[in-house]
N, C-alpha and C positions, 0 to 999 in steps of 0.2 A: 327624591333621589332618581337619577337617570341611569339607564343600563350602561351608557357609555362613560360613566364616571371613571376616573383614573383608579386602577386596581393595583393591589399589592399582596404578595405572599410573604409574610415575615420570614426571614432566613432561618430564624431559630425555631420556627414551628415544626412540630413532629407529627407525622401521620399517626392518627390513633383510630382504632376501630371502635365503632359504636358498641357500648356495653349493654344496651337495652335489648335483651333477648326474651325476657319474661315479664309478666305483669308486675311481679314483686320489685324487680330492680328498676323498671320504668317509673314506678311510683316514687322511689327514693332518689332517682337521678335528678341532677340540677343542671341548668344551662351553665356551662363552664364560664368562669370569670364574672358573670353577672348575677349568679345565685338566684335565677328566676325559677320558682318552683313549678314542677310539672304535676298537675292534679291527678288524682286517681283516674285511670282510664277504664271504663266499663269493659267487661270481658268481651263483649261483642262489638266494640266500637272501632276497631282498626284491623286492617287486613294483616299487619305484621304479626299479630298474635297467632294467626293460622299459618305458622311457619314450619309445622312439624313435618310436612311432606317435602320440604326443601332443605338441603344441607345449609347450615347457617353461614358457612364460610363464603359461599358464592354471593349471598345477599350482602354480607359485610364487604366483600370485594367491590361489588357494584356500588354500594353506598359510599365507600371510601373514594372510589374513582369519581363518582358524581360530585362528592364534596370538594375534591381537588379541582375539578373542572368549574364548579360554581364559584370557587374562590377567584379564579382568573380564567376567563373564557378562552384565552389564547392557549392555555395549557392543553386543551383537547387536541391541538395540532400535533401533539407528540405521536398520536396514532398514525399520522399520515407520513411521517419521516421514516424512510426505509432503514432497517438496521443491518448494515453489511457485516460480513465476518471479519471484524477488526483483528482477530487473532492471526489471520494470514497476511496482514499488511506489514510492510517494513516501517521503520521509524519515520523515514522521510514521508511515506504515504500517509501515515497516521497524522503527522503534522499538517499535511495538506487537507486531510478530511476534517480535522478540527477547525482549520481556517475557514473552510467552506461553510461549516455549520454555524460558526459564530458570526460570519458575515451575512448569511442568507436566511437564517431561521430565527424564530422568536427565542429569546434567551431562556424563557421559562419552559420551553417545550423540548429542550435538548439535554436536560440533566442526565438522563440515563445513558444517552450516547456519549456525552463528555466523560462521565465516570468510567464507562467501559474503555474508551480510548485512553484515558489516563492510566488505568491499570495495565493495559496491554503495552503502552509505551514504556512505563516504568520497568516492567519485567524485561522487555527487550533491551532497554538501556543498561540495566544492571548486569545482564549477561555480557553485553558488549563491553562494558567497563571492566568486568572481570578479565576478559580476554586481553585488553590493553594493559592492564596491570601485570598480568602474567608475562606478557611480552616485554614490558619495561624491566621487570625483575630479572628475566632471563638474559637480558642484555647488560646485566651488572648493576642495575639501579637498586636503590633502597626503597622499600615499600613506603616509608614515611615521606619520601620526597616525590611520590607519584602525584602528578597533576594531569588532567586531561580536559581540554577545551573542546566540547562537542557543539558543532553548529546546530545539529538537530535538536539537542537538548535546550540550547539557548532560544531557538525559535519556538519550541514547544512551550517553554515557560512564558514567553512573551504573549503567545496567543491565549494560553490558559489564564494568565493574569487579566487579559482583556475580557475574557468571558466572565471571570469572577467579579470584575468591576462592574460590568454591565448588569450582571445578575443582582449584585448588592444594590445598585442604583435603582433597578426596577422594583425590587422588593420594598425598598425604603419609600418609594413613591406611592405604594399601595396601602401602607399601614394606616394612615389617617383615614382614607376613604373606607377601609374595612370597619374601623371602629364606629364611624358615623353611620354606616349602613346597618351594622349590628344593633346600635341603639335605636335606629329608626324602626327596624323590624320588631324589636321587643316592644316598642311603643304601640305598633299596630296590633300586636297580640293583646296588649292591655285594652286597646280600644275594642277589639273583638270580644274580650271577656265582658266588657261593660255593656254590650248590646243586650244581653239577656236580662239585665236589670233596669233597662230604660223603659219608662212608661210613655209610649207614643204609639202612633198608628203603625200597624204591622208592616204596611207597605213602605212607610218611611224607614223603619228599621231594616227592612230587607234591602232597600236601596243603599242604605249606609253600609250594610254588609257587603254588597257588591262593590261598593266604592273601596272598601278596605281590601278586598281581594285584588282589585285592579292595582292599587298602590303596592301591594305585596309583590305582585309579579314584576314591578318595575323598581323595586327597592334597591337593586344593585347587589354586588357580591359581598360576602362576609367571610371571616376566617374559616377554613375547612374544619378546624377543631370544634367549631360551634354549629356547623351546618346541620348535622343530623338531629341533634337535640332541639335546636330551635325549630326545625321543621316539625318534629313530633309534637312539640308543644302547640304550635300553630294549628296543625291538623286536628289535634285533640279538641281544641276550642271550636274549630269548624264544625265538628260532629256535635258538640254540645249545643251550638247554635241551631243546627238542624233539628235536634230534639226539642229545643225551645220553639222552633218554627212549626212544630207538630200541630199547633192550634190553627195554622193556615196550611192545610194539606195541599192545596192547589199549587202554591208557590214551591213548597218543599218537593212535591212529587214531580214537578216539571224539572227541577234541578236533578233529582234522583234519576229520572228518565234520561236526561242528557248525559249525565255522568256514566250511566250504565251503557248507553250506546257507544260513547267514546272509549270506555274501557273494553267493551266487546271488540272494537276495532284493534285495540292494542293487543288483546289476547290472540286474535286471529293472526296478526302479524308475527307475534311471538311463536305461534305454532308453525307458521311458514318458515321462520328462522331455524326451527328445530331440525330442518332438513337442508339448510343452506350449506353448500360445500365449503365455503370459505369461513372457517371457524372464527378467525380474528374479526372479520367483518360482522359475523352473526353476533358475537359477544359485544362488540361496540354498539351495534344497533340495539341489542337487548338492554344495554346500559342506558341508552337514550329513552327507551320505552319505560323503564323503571323511573327515570327522572320525570317524564311527563305524567306518569301515574301518580307520583308523589306530589309534584309541585303544581301541575296545571289542572288536575281534576279533583273534585271533591268526592265525598262518599256516595254510595248507592244505598238503596233500601236494604233493611236487614234481611229481607227474604232472599236477596240475590248476593249479598255481600260475601258470604263464605264461598258460594259456588264460583263466582267470577274470580275471586282470589285463588281458589284451588286450581282453576284452569291456568291462570297466569303462572302460578308456582310450579305446576307440572311441566309447562313448556320451558320454564327457566331451568328446572332440574335436568331435563333432557339435554339442553345445550351445555349445561355444566358437566354432565357426565361424559359427553362427547369430548369436551376440552380435557377432562381428566385422563381419558384414554389416550388423547394426543400427547399429553405431557408424559404419560407413562412410556409411550413409544419413543419420545424424545430422550427420556432417561436411558432407554436401552441403547440408543445411538451413542450417547455420551459414555456409557459403559464400554462399548466397543472401541470408541476413541481412546479411552483410558488403557485398554489392553494393548492397542497399537503403540501408544506412547511409552508404556512400560517395557514393551519389547524393544523399542528403539533405545531406551535407557540401558537395558541389559546389553545390547549390542555395542554401545559406546563403551560401557564398562569392560566388555570383553576385549575390545581393541586396546583399551588403556592398559590392560594387564599384559599385553603382548606387543609392546612398542618395538618396532623394528630397529635394528642397529645399522641398517643400510639406508643411505640418504634417498635413493630412488624409491625403495619400498615404503619408506616413511612418508614420502610425498604422496604416494598412493593412499596411505592411511589417512593423511590429512584431508585429501579429497573426499574420501569415504565419510569422514566425520562431518564435513560440510554438507554432504548429501543427506546424512542422517539428521543433522540440525534442521535442514530445510523440510525434511519429511515430518519432523516433530512439529514444526510450526504449522504445517499444512494438515495435520491429523485431526483438527477440529477441537471443539470444546469438550471438557471432561466435567463430571459432577463437581459442583461448587465446593463441596465439603473436602475434596481431595485436590483441589486445584493448586493450592499453595504447596502442598506436600509433593505433588508431581513436578511442579516447576523447580523446587529446591533440589529434588533428586536429579533432574536433568542438568541443572547448573553444576551440581557436584560432580556428575559424570564427565561433563565437558572440561571442567576445571582440572580434574584428575588427569585427563588426557593431555591437556596443555602443559601441566606441570612435568609429566614424564617426557613429553616432546622437547620441552625447553631444557630439561636436564641432558638429553642426548645432544642437542645442538651446543650446549655449553661446553661439553667435552670435545665436540667436533670443532668448535671454534679454536681450541688450542692446536689441534692437528692442522687446521687450515692456516694458522699463523706460521707453523713450521714449513708448510708447503710454500707459503708466500716468500719466506726467506730463501728457500731453494730456487724458486723461479726468478727472484730478483738477482741471485748470483749468476744464473744462466743468462739473464738479460745483459748483465754487465759483460760477460764473455762475448756475447753476440755483438754488442756495441763496439767492443775493443777490436773485433775482427772485421767489421763491415768495410773498413777502408784498407785492409791488409792486401799486400801484393805478393805475399808468400803463398801462392795459390794452392800448392799441394797440401801444406800443413794446415792452412786456414780452412780449406774445403773439408778436409777430414774432421777437423774440430767442429766445424759448423754442423756437419751431419750428426756428429756425436751428441752435441747439446740439443739438437732437435729431437733425437731419440730419447734423451733424458727428460726433456720437457713433457713428452707424452706420458712418461711413467709417473710424474709427480701428480698427486691428487688435487682435489679442489682447493681453491683459495677463496678468501672473503669476496663476496660478489662485487662490492664497491671498488675492488682493485682489479678484478678479473679481466674485464674488457680492455682497459687501458694497458694492462701488463701484456696481454696477448697481442694487442695492436703494435706496441713498441717492439716486442720480440719479433713479430712477423715482419715489420718494416725493416728492422736491422738485417734479418736473414734475406729478405727480398732484395734489399739494396746490394748486399754482397753478391748474391747469385745473378742479379741483373748485370753487374759489372763483369762477373765471370763469363756469362753468356755472350756479352758484347765482345769480350776479348777472344773467345773461342771461335766465333763465326762472324759472318757479315750481317748478323741480325740488326746490329745498331744502325748500319748504313741503310738497311731495308726500312727500318722504322723511321729514319730521317726522310727517306724518299716518300714514305706513306704520309708523313706529316706535311711535306711540301705539297703533295697532291690534295690533301684535305684542306690545306690553307688556300690553295688555288680554287678549290670547289666553293669554299666559303666566300671568297671574293666574287665569284660569279653569282652566288646566291644573293649576296648583298645588292647586286645591280639588277636582280630579277624584279620585274614589275608585273603586278597582277593585271589580267585583262578584264576582270569583272565577270567572266564566265566560269562558274565554279568547277564544272566538269573538266574544262581545259586546264584551269589553274591547278586542280588536284593532280591531274596527270603529269603536269610539269614538275610539281613538288615531289611526286612519287619518283620521277626520274632522278631528281637530286638525291633522294634517300636511297634509291637502288644503287646509284653510283657510289654513294658514301659507304655502303655496305661492302663494296668491292675493295676498299682500302683496308690494309691490314693494321696491325698494332703500331702505335706511335711511341716515341720515347716516354718513359714513365713521367718525367718532369713536365711533359707537354700534353698530358692527357686532358687538360682543361679545354682543349680545342673541341672536344666532343660536346661540352656544355655550351660553347659558343654556337655550334651548329644547331643544337636543340632550341636555344633561345630565339634564333632567327626563324626557325620553322614554326615555333609557337606564335611569334608575332604575325607571320603570314596567315596561319590558321585563324588567329583572332580577327584579322582584317576580313577574312573570307566568311566569318560567322560559322566556322566548322565547330561541331560540338566537341566538348572536352574529351568525351569517351572515344570518338573517332580519331581525334588527333593523337591521343595516348596510344591507341593501337597501331597507328601508322608509324609513330616513332619507336614503338617497341621492337620493330623489325631490327633496329640497330643492336638492341640488347640480345636478340636471338642470334644475330650474326656473331657477336662477341662470345656467346656461350658455345656456339658450334666450333669456334676456333680455339677455345680454352684448352690448355694442356691436359687438364683433368676434367673432361666434359661431364662425366657422370656426377662427380661431386658438385660441380658448378651448377648443373641443372637441378640437382637435389636441393641445394641451398636456395636457389631461386624459387623452386616450388614451395618450399617451407615458408619463405618470405611472403609469397603471394597469398598462400592460404591464411597466414596470420592476418594479412590486410583484409581479406574477405571476412574473416571472423570479427575483426574489429569494426568493419562497416556494418555487418549485421547487428552487432551489439548496440552500436550507436543508433541505428534505425529503430530497433526494438525499444530502446530507452526513450527516444524522442516521441515515438507513437504512444507509449504509456503516459508520457507527460501530457500529450494532447487530451487524454481522457479527463484530466483535471480542469480542462477548459470546455467541457461538454456544453455548458450553458453560455459560453462566451461567443460573441459575434466573430465571424470570419475576418472582419475588418480590424479586430483587435491586433495591435502591433505585436504583442507577445505570441499570439496564435500564428500570425503571418511569419514571424521569425522562425518558429519551430517547424512550420510547414516547409519553409525555404531550406532549412538545414536538412530535413528529411529527404527532400528531392536531391540536394547536393550529394548526400551520402549514397542515395540510390544510384545516381550517375557514376559515382566512384566505384560502387560495388559492381556495376555492369562492366566498367573498364577493367577492373581486376579479374573478373571472370573471363573476359575476352583475352587478357594476357595469359591466363592459365591455359586456355584452349590452345593458343599459339605454342606455348611451351610444351604441351602434350603432343602436339603435332611434330615438333622438333624431336622429342624423345622417341616417338614411334618411328620416324624416319631414320634416326641413328640406329635404332634396334634392327631395322630392316637391313641397313648397310652391314651391320655386324653379322647378321644371319647369312646374307648373301656371300660375305667374305668367308665365313666358316664353311658354307656349302662348296665354295670354290676350292678351299684347302682340302676338304674331304675328297673332292673329285680327283685332285692331283695325287692324293695319297693312294687312292684306289688304282690309279694308272701306274 
């Protein structure tokens, strides 16, 4: 049997702890499945009997872990895979993390990670699904008809099924090899037992013994359920052979001396590990030391056997007690997390009991609930025994809030429908008057319905924008006609249009010199000239777009950055705002629009940079990585442009404020005179 033989862990195997703790049950124990008897072990024949100074649970933990690693050597890699805080991850990030593990790690080494990811994903998806169901019901749907197709859930199932298939295939491939290796090891034990009954030269017998030991070390992995008992049986017969070898003390004492020296090194290293700061590293190395002690080294003389094991046990106990203290402190942290989560649940319940009857205030409550949900997910892990209870309490609190919120909006929906009917009636009046030439009556009625419009409450969002746009256009159309009639504004707008049209014709014939500074100065003159022209007729406003397109084409030929070109063109917008009849409102609306664009750009940049973290191991030449980097840079350029526009807008606002202050000072001076 070779060490690199194909290995397998049967999927149905269950971790079981060794039951051999005392001489009595060691004697009665059998090697599972093969019924190989374990002969009575003399009281002084094995170090495991001297276990009174070490808590049995740490030895069992080490034995079980070594048994699992011995079954499949790749399993030990589970210690090297970092365990992130999956509780804080979103569903999308959990899917990404699962994909990374299944693609890059050994399938037998990621079981704990996958199980944790699965639990966290299912909890978050259940809560997400409850919200969607509440939303569906609140919009008039029947619960029995609710269906929701989640992309995250579908992707998770696909990756998890891939993991499960790979795991099953791996375990299946190991099963035959494990059975063969187990049979081979049991046969070696029988050969070892037979050595003490063979009548031959002691040197020949000793050489055969060494040959059996070499074969044992290379016999390959066996099922972890059999590991500890098979080893105990093998080790027991090793000691019997050494007792038999008593007739040739020289050979036996050489082995005893070698084993004592090697075990002394192991004990010294274990004592060093007792002060190792990294407890996880210390315990993993301690596990390896126990494995070497059991599998690679034979017994020592009876004079040293108890002392050397006592030292090893004492060092093991120190490391174990340090780990126990660490876990106790970890339990305290989880208890604190539980207190925080319970406080969050109570706060959500408190808000649910006092749902606002005002839309604006309720929106603030919804925002607060979202903040509390985020805080709950970021609060960390709680004790396992209350995890499900805490999660269910949290879901119940959020569900209660959503139910009360939906009940409010269900009633609000009826009010909004009434408001919709009122605004539609006002729109009909506006449309009927927009072409009227009965100026006195129509103007009075137009002003009246504008006042009525402001008094009507909210309408359903899907109708709101279009309804307002149609109403505004009808009113604007009428008052544009009225203004054109009352003054010479229309003629002035026509003159402005002719001037702009002439400017565009000259701009079309403009040719670049190839000298950027000179060309920029020329284009700036065109834009400055364009700003001097006033408003054009409403139906001919597209001339401004024509001008912008020509300017954009020139900038593109010159290689001017998008940010610089946007700021240069923005001067036209600034001019329009300064000439607006309602400057303050126009500037306020423009500022709100720009800030929204800045926030959107920041959000896109943050999301894309988070996505790059999932390609941490990927080459920069990867097309996906290059695409994300390109999009990040584009959004950063856009962000700089919007910030530049906001700066120009603030300058305009400050200048207008100064003009108002200077005007007020002038009026105050006149009053005093």
